[in-house]
N, C-alpha and C positions, 0 to 999 in steps of 0.2 A: 394065831392070827396076828397078835401084836408083834411078834418077832418077824413075821413076814413083812409087815408094814415098816418096821424099823430097818429091815434089810433093804427094802426098796428105797426108803427115804435117805438112808445114809450111804448107799452104794454109789459109786461114781458112774456106773452104767445108767442109773436113774437120771442123773443130770446130763449125761452125754446123749441119752436118747431124747431128751427134751430140753435143749439149751435155753428155750424161752423162759424157763423157770428162773434161771440165773440172769440172762440177758434182759428179760423184761423188767426186773427190778433195777438192774444197772442202768438201763436206758432211761428209766424214769428219773433217776438221780441226775443223769447227764442232761436230760431235757430240762429239768428244773434249774440246773446250773446255767444252761444256755439262756433260759428265760430271765434269770436273775441278771446275767451279764447284759442282755438286751435292755432290761429296765434301767440298769445303771447307765448305759449309753444314752438312753432317752433323757434321763434326768440331767446328764452331763451336757447334752445338746441344748436343752432348754436353759440351763444355767449359763452356759457360755454365750448363748444367743442374747440373754439378758445383759450380761456383762459387756459384750462387744457393742451392743446397741447403746447402752448407757455411756460408754466411752466415746462412741461416735457422736452422740448428741451433745456430750460435754464439749468435745472439740469443735463442733459446729456452733455452739451457742455460748462459749465461754466469755466472749466479749459482752454479751447481754446479761450475763449472770454476775458481772462485776469483777471478774478476774482479769488481771493484766500480766500474764506471764510473757516471757521473751520469745514466744513462738512466732514464726512467720505466719501471718493470717492466711495466706494462700495455701501453704503446706498443711496447716492445721485443718483448714476446711476440706482440702482434698483427702487427707488421711481420715478425717471424721466421716466423710461420705463413704469411703471404702469400708470403714468399720461398721457403719449402719448397714451397708449392703451385705457384708459378711455376717452380721448378726441376723439379718433377715434370712440368709441362706441357712444358717445353723438352725433357726426356728423352723424353716421349711423341712429340713432334714429330720429334725426331731418329730415333727408331726407325721412325716412319711413313715418313720420307723415305728411310731406309736400305732398307726393304722395297720402296718404289717404285723405288728406284735399281737394285736387283739384279733 
């Protein structure tokens, strides 16, 4: 009886007749890796949204914070606004990915 089970378990025909025994385990590893990559992208989106928004707010408010760099105020305000909008977009994309992931 044991030799029959060993023959079935170790024979290639056993795995060829039921590829889900191999593929089921492999797919679960692949799915876990894809989920990990999605989670990393979500964290990346939130982090970049925070950084772009902080940069944009700094460029919009640097005069009120006491900094006097040699930036053209109009260009700094325009780029700051674009940075805030891009940060909001990254935040929206991160929230969208998080909802899709769960």
